[in-house]
Structures are given as C-alpha cells and as structure tokens.
C-alpha positions as CSV (number, residue, x, y, z in Angstrom):
1,M,75.0,2.9,-37.9
2,T,73.9,0.2,-35.4
3,P,70.5,0.9,-33.7
4,T,70.4,1.3,-30.0
5,P,68.5,-1.4,-27.9
6,N,65.7,1.1,-27.3
7,E,65.3,1.8,-31.0
8,T,65.1,-2.0,-31.7
9,R,62.5,-2.7,-29.0
10,Q,60.2,0.2,-29.7
11,P,58.6,-1.1,-32.9
12,N,58.2,-4.6,-31.3
13,T,56.5,-3.0,-28.2
14,W,54.0,-1.1,-30.4
15,L,53.4,-4.3,-32.4
16,T,52.7,-6.2,-29.2
17,I,50.3,-3.5,-28.0
18,V,48.4,-3.6,-31.3
19,R,48.2,-7.4,-31.2
20,V,46.8,-7.3,-27.6
21,L,44.2,-4.7,-28.5
22,I,43.1,-6.7,-31.6
23,I,42.8,-9.9,-29.6
24,T,41.0,-8.1,-26.8
25,A,38.5,-6.6,-29.3
26,L,38.0,-10.0,-30.9
27,L,37.4,-11.6,-27.5
28,F,35.0,-8.9,-26.6
29,V,33.0,-9.3,-29.8
30,A,33.0,-13.1,-29.4
31,C,31.8,-12.9,-25.8
32,N,28.9,-10.6,-26.9
33,V,28.0,-12.9,-29.8
34,I,28.0,-16.0,-27.6
35,F,26.0,-14.1,-24.9
36,A,23.4,-13.1,-27.5
37,L,23.1,-16.6,-28.9
38,L,22.8,-18.3,-25.5
39,N,20.6,-15.5,-23.9
40,P,21.6,-16.6,-20.4
41,L,19.9,-13.9,-18.3
42,E,17.3,-16.2,-16.8
43,A,19.9,-18.8,-16.0
44,L,22.1,-16.2,-14.5
45,G,19.1,-14.9,-12.5
46,R,18.9,-18.3,-10.7
47,V,22.5,-17.7,-9.4
48,S,22.1,-15.8,-6.1
49,L,23.8,-15.0,-2.9
50,Y,20.4,-15.1,-1.2
51,N,19.5,-18.3,0.7
52,V,23.2,-19.2,0.5
53,I,25.4,-16.6,2.3
54,L,22.5,-14.1,2.7
55,P,19.1,-14.7,4.1
56,G,16.2,-14.8,1.6
57,R,14.0,-11.8,1.3
58,E,10.4,-12.0,2.6
59,R,8.9,-10.3,-0.4
60,L,9.8,-10.0,-4.0
61,P,12.3,-7.2,-4.8
62,Y,10.6,-3.9,-5.7
63,G,11.6,-0.3,-5.2
64,E,13.0,2.7,-6.9
65,D,15.1,4.2,-4.1
66,S,17.7,1.6,-3.3
67,A,19.7,4.1,-1.1
68,K,16.8,4.2,1.4
69,S,15.2,0.8,1.0
70,Y,18.1,-1.6,0.0
71,N,15.8,-2.8,-2.7
72,L,15.2,-2.4,-6.5
73,S,12.8,-3.4,-9.2
74,T,13.9,-6.0,-11.7
75,T,12.0,-7.8,-14.4
76,N,14.2,-11.0,-14.2
77,I,11.7,-13.4,-12.7
78,P,14.2,-16.1,-11.8
79,A,16.3,-13.5,-10.0
80,M,13.3,-12.3,-8.1
81,F,12.5,-15.8,-6.9
82,A,16.1,-16.7,-6.2
83,S,16.3,-13.8,-3.7
84,H,13.1,-14.9,-1.9
85,I,12.8,-17.3,1.0
86,V,10.3,-19.3,-1.0
87,S,13.2,-20.8,-2.9
88,R,14.5,-22.7,0.1
89,P,13.7,-26.4,0.2
90,K,10.3,-27.2,1.4
91,A,10.3,-28.7,5.0
92,P,8.6,-32.1,5.4
93,D,6.2,-30.7,8.0
94,E,5.3,-27.6,5.9
95,F,2.0,-26.8,4.4
96,R,3.2,-24.3,1.8
97,V,0.8,-21.4,1.0
98,I,1.7,-19.0,-1.8
99,V,0.1,-15.6,-1.7
100,I,0.0,-13.5,-4.9
101,G,-1.6,-10.2,-5.7
102,D,-1.1,-6.5,-5.8
103,S,0.6,-3.9,-3.6
104,G,-1.9,-4.7,-0.8
105,T,-0.5,-8.3,-0.7
106,W,3.1,-7.1,-1.1
107,G,2.5,-4.9,1.9
108,W,2.8,-1.2,0.9
109,L,3.7,0.9,4.0
110,L,3.8,-2.3,6.1
111,D,6.7,-4.2,7.8
112,N,7.1,-7.8,6.6
113,K,5.5,-9.1,9.8
114,D,2.4,-7.1,9.1
115,T,1.8,-8.2,5.5
116,L,-1.0,-10.7,4.7
117,A,1.6,-13.6,4.6
118,G,3.3,-12.3,7.8
119,Q,0.0,-12.1,9.7
120,I,-1.1,-15.6,8.5
121,N,2.2,-17.0,9.8
122,A,1.8,-15.1,13.1
123,Q,-1.3,-17.3,13.8
124,H,0.8,-20.5,13.9
125,L,-1.8,-22.5,12.1
126,K,-1.6,-26.2,11.7
127,T,-3.5,-28.5,9.4
128,A,-5.4,-31.6,10.6
129,D,-2.4,-33.8,10.0
130,G,-0.1,-31.5,12.1
131,K,1.6,-29.7,9.3
132,R,2.7,-26.0,9.8
133,V,0.9,-23.5,7.6
134,V,3.7,-21.4,6.1
135,A,2.6,-18.5,3.9
136,Y,5.0,-16.8,1.4
137,N,4.5,-13.3,0.2
138,L,4.7,-13.3,-3.6
139,G,2.6,-10.1,-4.2
140,Y,4.0,-7.5,-6.5
141,P,3.0,-3.8,-6.5
142,V,1.4,-3.4,-9.9
143,M,-2.4,-4.0,-10.5
144,A,-2.8,-6.4,-13.4
145,L,-3.9,-10.0,-13.5
146,T,-1.4,-10.9,-16.2
147,K,1.5,-10.0,-13.9
148,D,0.0,-12.2,-11.2
149,V,-0.3,-15.2,-13.6
150,L,3.4,-14.7,-14.6
151,I,4.4,-14.9,-11.0
152,L,2.1,-17.8,-10.3
153,E,3.6,-19.8,-13.1
154,E,7.0,-19.6,-11.6
155,A,5.7,-20.1,-8.1
156,L,4.1,-23.4,-9.1
157,K,7.6,-24.9,-9.5
158,L,8.1,-24.6,-5.7
159,Q,5.7,-27.3,-4.5
160,P,2.8,-25.1,-3.1
161,D,0.0,-26.8,-1.3
162,L,-2.4,-23.8,-1.7
163,I,-2.5,-20.6,-3.7
164,V,-4.2,-17.5,-2.2
165,W,-5.0,-14.8,-4.7
166,P,-6.7,-11.6,-3.5
167,V,-8.1,-9.6,-6.4
168,T,-9.9,-6.3,-7.0
169,L,-11.5,-4.6,-9.9
170,E,-8.5,-2.4,-10.6
171,S,-6.5,-5.4,-11.8
172,F,-9.2,-6.5,-14.3
173,P,-9.3,-3.8,-17.0
174,R,-8.2,-5.4,-20.2
175,A,-6.3,-2.3,-21.2
176,K,-4.1,-2.6,-18.1
177,Q,-3.0,-6.2,-18.7
178,M,0.0,-5.3,-20.8
179,F,1.0,-2.3,-18.8
180,P,3.4,-3.7,-16.1
181,S,7.0,-3.6,-17.0
182,I,7.4,-7.2,-15.8
183,V,4.9,-8.3,-18.4
184,Q,6.5,-6.2,-21.2
185,N,10.0,-7.4,-20.4
186,N,9.0,-11.1,-20.3
187,A,7.5,-11.3,-23.8
188,A,8.2,-15.0,-24.4
189,R,6.6,-16.0,-21.1
190,T,3.6,-13.8,-21.6
191,R,3.1,-14.9,-25.3
192,A,3.3,-18.6,-24.2
193,L,0.5,-17.9,-21.7
194,I,-1.6,-16.1,-24.3
195,D,-1.2,-19.0,-26.7
196,R,-1.7,-21.7,-24.2
197,F,-4.9,-20.3,-22.7
198,Q,-6.1,-18.4,-25.8
199,L,-6.2,-15.2,-23.8
200,R,-7.8,-12.1,-25.4
201,L,-4.6,-10.2,-25.4
202,D,-2.5,-9.2,-28.4
203,P,0.7,-11.3,-28.7
204,N,2.0,-8.5,-31.1
205,D,1.4,-5.7,-28.6
206,P,4.0,-3.0,-29.4
207,R,4.8,-2.7,-25.7
208,F,6.5,-6.0,-25.6
209,V,10.3,-5.7,-25.4
210,D,11.8,-7.8,-28.2
211,P,15.5,-6.9,-28.4
212,D,17.3,-7.3,-31.7
213,F,20.6,-9.2,-31.8
214,L,22.6,-6.2,-30.5
215,G,20.1,-5.8,-27.7
216,K,20.7,-9.4,-26.6
217,T,24.5,-8.9,-26.3
218,I,26.3,-8.0,-23.1
219,V,26.3,-4.4,-24.2
220,G,22.6,-4.4,-24.9
221,Q,21.8,-6.2,-21.7
222,R,24.1,-4.1,-19.5
223,R,21.2,-2.6,-17.5
224,N,19.7,-6.0,-16.7
225,L,23.2,-7.3,-15.8
226,A,23.8,-4.3,-13.6
227,D,20.4,-4.8,-11.8
228,W,21.3,-8.4,-11.1
229,L,24.6,-7.4,-9.6
230,R,23.0,-4.6,-7.6
231,L,20.4,-6.9,-6.2
232,Q,23.1,-9.2,-4.9
233,A,25.1,-6.2,-3.5
234,L,22.1,-4.7,-1.8
235,G,21.5,-8.0,0.0
236,F,24.2,-7.2,2.5
237,S,22.7,-3.9,3.6
238,W,19.2,-5.5,3.6
239,A,20.4,-8.4,5.7
240,A,21.8,-6.0,8.3
241,T,18.8,-3.7,8.4
242,R,15.8,-5.7,7.0
243,I,14.7,-2.4,5.4
244,D,13.1,-3.2,2.0
245,Q,10.9,-0.1,1.5
246,A,11.3,3.5,2.2
247,M,8.6,4.6,4.8
248,P,7.4,8.2,4.6
249,D,7.4,10.3,7.8
250,Q,3.7,11.0,7.3
251,I,1.2,9.0,5.3
252,K,-1.3,11.0,3.2
253,L,-4.6,9.2,3.8
254,R,-6.8,7.9,1.0
255,Q,-9.4,10.4,-0.4
256,S,-12.8,10.4,1.4
257,D,-14.6,13.3,-0.4
258,F,-15.2,13.3,-4.1
259,E,-16.4,15.5,-6.9
260,Q,-19.6,14.6,-8.7
261,D,-17.6,12.2,-10.9
262,V,-18.7,8.7,-11.9
263,S,-15.8,8.0,-14.4
264,W,-13.8,4.8,-14.3
265,Q,-10.9,4.0,-16.6
266,D,-11.9,5.3,-20.0
267,F,-15.6,5.4,-19.2
268,K,-17.0,8.8,-18.4
269,E,-20.5,7.6,-17.7
270,P,-22.0,4.4,-16.3
271,T,-22.0,1.6,-18.9
272,T,-22.5,-2.2,-19.0
273,L,-19.2,-3.9,-18.4
274,T,-18.4,-7.0,-20.5
275,E,-15.5,-9.4,-21.0
276,N,-14.2,-7.0,-23.6
277,D,-13.6,-4.7,-20.7
278,L,-12.7,-7.1,-17.8
279,A,-10.0,-9.8,-18.1
280,F,-11.9,-12.7,-16.5
281,D,-10.1,-15.0,-19.0
282,V,-6.8,-14.1,-17.4
283,L,-8.2,-15.0,-14.0
284,G,-9.4,-18.3,-15.5
285,A,-5.9,-19.0,-16.9
286,G,-4.5,-18.7,-13.4
287,L,-7.0,-21.1,-12.1
288,K,-6.3,-23.6,-14.9
289,L,-2.6,-23.2,-14.5
290,T,-2.6,-24.5,-10.9
291,G,-3.9,-27.9,-12.0
292,D,-4.5,-30.0,-8.9
293,T,-3.1,-27.4,-6.5
294,P,-6.1,-25.7,-4.9
295,M,-6.6,-21.9,-5.2
296,L,-8.5,-19.5,-3.0
297,I,-9.7,-16.5,-4.8
298,I,-10.5,-13.5,-2.5
299,N,-12.4,-10.4,-3.4
300,E,-10.0,-8.3,-1.3
301,P,-11.2,-5.6,1.3
302,M,-11.4,-2.0,0.1
303,F,-12.1,1.3,1.7
304,I,-15.7,2.4,1.6
305,S,-16.2,6.2,2.0
306,S,-19.1,7.9,3.8
307,G,-17.9,11.4,2.7
308,Q,-19.0,13.9,0.1
309,N,-20.6,12.2,-3.0
310,S,-20.0,8.7,-1.5
311,D,-23.4,7.9,-3.0
312,L,-21.6,8.0,-6.4
313,R,-18.3,6.5,-5.5
314,Y,-17.1,3.9,-3.0
315,N,-13.6,5.4,-3.1
316,S,-11.1,7.1,-5.4
317,F,-10.7,3.9,-7.4
318,Y,-14.3,3.0,-8.0
319,P,-17.6,4.6,-8.8
320,R,-20.4,2.5,-7.4
321,W,-21.8,1.5,-10.8
322,A,-18.5,-0.1,-11.9
323,Y,-17.7,-1.9,-8.7
324,D,-21.2,-3.2,-8.3
325,Q,-21.1,-4.8,-11.7
326,F,-17.7,-6.3,-11.1
327,H,-18.8,-7.6,-7.8
328,E,-21.9,-9.3,-9.3
329,L,-19.8,-10.8,-12.2
330,L,-17.1,-12.1,-9.8
331,N,-19.6,-13.7,-7.5
332,G,-21.4,-15.2,-10.5
333,Q,-18.2,-16.7,-11.9
334,A,-17.3,-18.1,-8.5
335,T,-20.6,-19.8,-8.1
336,A,-20.8,-21.1,-11.7
337,N,-17.3,-22.5,-11.7
338,H,-17.3,-23.8,-8.1
339,W,-14.3,-21.8,-7.0
340,H,-12.9,-21.7,-3.5
341,Y,-13.9,-18.1,-3.0
342,L,-14.0,-15.6,-0.1
343,D,-15.8,-12.3,-0.5
344,L,-14.3,-9.8,1.9
345,W,-14.8,-6.6,0.0
346,D,-16.6,-4.7,2.8
347,S,-15.1,-6.6,5.8
348,I,-12.7,-4.0,7.1
349,A,-13.6,-0.7,8.8
350,P,-12.7,2.4,6.8
351,A,-10.3,3.7,9.5
352,E,-8.0,0.7,8.8
353,F,-7.0,1.9,5.3
354,T,-4.0,4.1,4.7
355,D,-3.0,5.9,1.5
356,T,-5.1,4.0,-1.1
357,P,-8.5,2.1,-1.0
358,V,-6.6,-1.2,-0.9
359,H,-3.7,-0.6,1.5
360,L,-4.4,-1.7,5.1
361,T,-3.0,-0.7,8.5
362,P,-1.4,-3.5,10.5
363,Q,-4.6,-3.9,12.5
364,G,-6.7,-4.1,9.3
365,M,-4.4,-6.6,7.8
366,M,-4.6,-8.7,11.0
367,Q,-8.4,-8.9,10.6
368,F,-8.0,-9.8,6.9
369,A,-5.4,-12.5,7.7
370,Q,-7.6,-14.0,10.4
371,A,-10.5,-14.5,8.0
372,V,-8.0,-15.9,5.4
373,G,-6.4,-18.2,8.0
374,E,-9.8,-19.6,9.0
375,E,-10.6,-20.3,5.3
376,I,-7.2,-22.0,4.7
377,L,-7.9,-24.4,7.6
378,R,-11.4,-25.0,6.4
379,L,-10.3,-25.9,2.9
380,E,-7.5,-28.1,4.1
381,N,-9.2,-29.9,6.9
382,N,-12.3,-30.6,4.9
C-alpha cells in the first residue's frame, strides 16, 4: 500500500525536531563553556545605558527595595561605576574630587543634593587657577576600610585631583574587613590588594566567593546577569523620578540613653587596642594606592550623647574607652606620616544626627561640607 503524504512527512518532522533540539542543546552548552572561560562579567559591567541614553546616577547603586527606590545592590564594580556620573569625561576646567566612605558619605536618609559631595558642589568652589571643584559621591553603605579601598582602586582610573576619605572607628575592626558582600564577591581584586600591600588579611578566607567552573557559566552567573539587566531597566524609572532610596515616613532617632555597658565588638571590658584589632594597614594601603594624587583623611563627625550613662559611652556605636584609643592612634598616625588630615569628630551638634551616630541631617551635612570645602581649597591653593 502506498503511504499517504502525511505518513511520509511525520517521521521527517520528528527527526527535524530532534535535530533542532540537539543543536540547541549543544549551542547552549557551548555558550556556557565559552562564557565560563572568558569570564566577561566585568567587561559586560562596563556596558551601560547610563551616561549614554540615561543620565548617570549621583551615587553608587545600593538598595534592597527596587520597587520603592529604583535602585539595587550589585557587586559588579565596573557596572556600579558605569552607572555613575563620575564615568563621564573630565571637563578641562574641572578639579575632580572623589569622596569615598561609608553610609554617612553615601547619604543615608538624604537627598543627593544634601550629601557631602552634593553640599560641597553647592558651594561653587574654585581653585586658585580658576578650576571648578566638582565632588563625586562614591561612598557605599557598609562600614569596612577594605570596601573603601576596592572602590578607591577603581576610582583612581578616572583622573581625580583629590581623594576625600571620611573614616570612623566602626570601619576599622579587623574582623569586619572581609564582611562586605562587595569584598567577598570580588575575591581576585581583594587578594591582589592583600598581596600588593601585604595586608594582614587572610587571602584564603572562606567567605570569598570562588565559583567553580559551573558557577562561572551563564547558568551559574544568572543572578549577576539579572542584576546587571535590572540596573539598566531601573534607570528609566530613576531618571524620571530621581528616587534612589526609600525614605521612611518617620525616622527613629539614634539612641541617647544607654545601659551600663562598655562593650565594643567582641570586647566586653576595656582593653588596649592594637593593630591586631584595628586595620590601620588597610588605611595605609589606600594612601599608598593614590600615588601622587593627594588624599584628605577625615575623622568624621559623630553623635555625642549627654544622656544616661553617657559617661561610659559616646553613643550606641562606641564606649568612650574604645573611641578615645582609636582617636589617639589615628591622630598619632596622621602626625607621624604627615597626612592631610582633618579631625572633625566632635564638630557637629548632637541635634544634627538622625538614626545612627554617623548619619547627619541636611543642616549637619552642610556644616560638615563647609569645613571640608575650606580644607580642599587650602590644600589646593597652597
């Protein structure tokens, strides 16, 4: 019996489908293998809609509620920078100031215009040779010096004329240096810094994220790829609203009254702090990294309580014994090493702090920025 046309075509159709599926699977495997071998995430991070068809962000992307803030946290350092206005070409008349640091620098609970960089720019400062002082906010809301140095290393590629680095004791505990996700997920960059500057940090710390071959594939990196795509997509909503952090309706103010507690970090009682406890070597690495680019180190302002047991604690972060030792060590290092240094720890009235001992109100930040602006001009003009 002669087969009908449908009976003749059916085996061929199934054979074609099987061939397509096999070829698709092979291509998928090949793409994943090539992706793992090339490891192109950092190169991909430099590809951005920001500063091209979208305006650049005024602070590094950080946030956990993208529905309210049109922002997100990513550990892809090139992608963070590519989204920021600092990646624009430097103007001929620009004196470029890079400001790094913690959440106080980033501007927690502050609009962009009220951050340290924003308030410096609002002063319309000019150097002796007529250049405009333009400050860029490269703070990031985690307290650890290692994270600051990672960001500084990338920032130095962008022709800064001055680095401003506000620091406080909470960024110095050695145990905290490997804590930030941005450090853990940039193992190669961090290990290179450890090796280059002989930092007293463990290059084999188990918290480093070292993906295996499968983890380097498209499948293994799907979260990081999705974050890169989301960062681009959120740029449209951010450009329309300029909302990059979710502001609470009410701010719960920093603690003013304390228990009879003198503990700090893992120390239950006062002790003598040493370099085993405080990462001054990481601060030193940042200073060495800048080379001929001057750096201004600032002991940043903090809330000083006058409430219950304030004779034991300055604030919820620091018992007096710990901060006083840090303050003396920092001042001593600044003097011995001839740093450009500004000690502003007690320069802002307690009423100008918001939810933590290092987060300032717009008025408090304006006072801080005025002192920093004066020092910037003094350093440049002298």
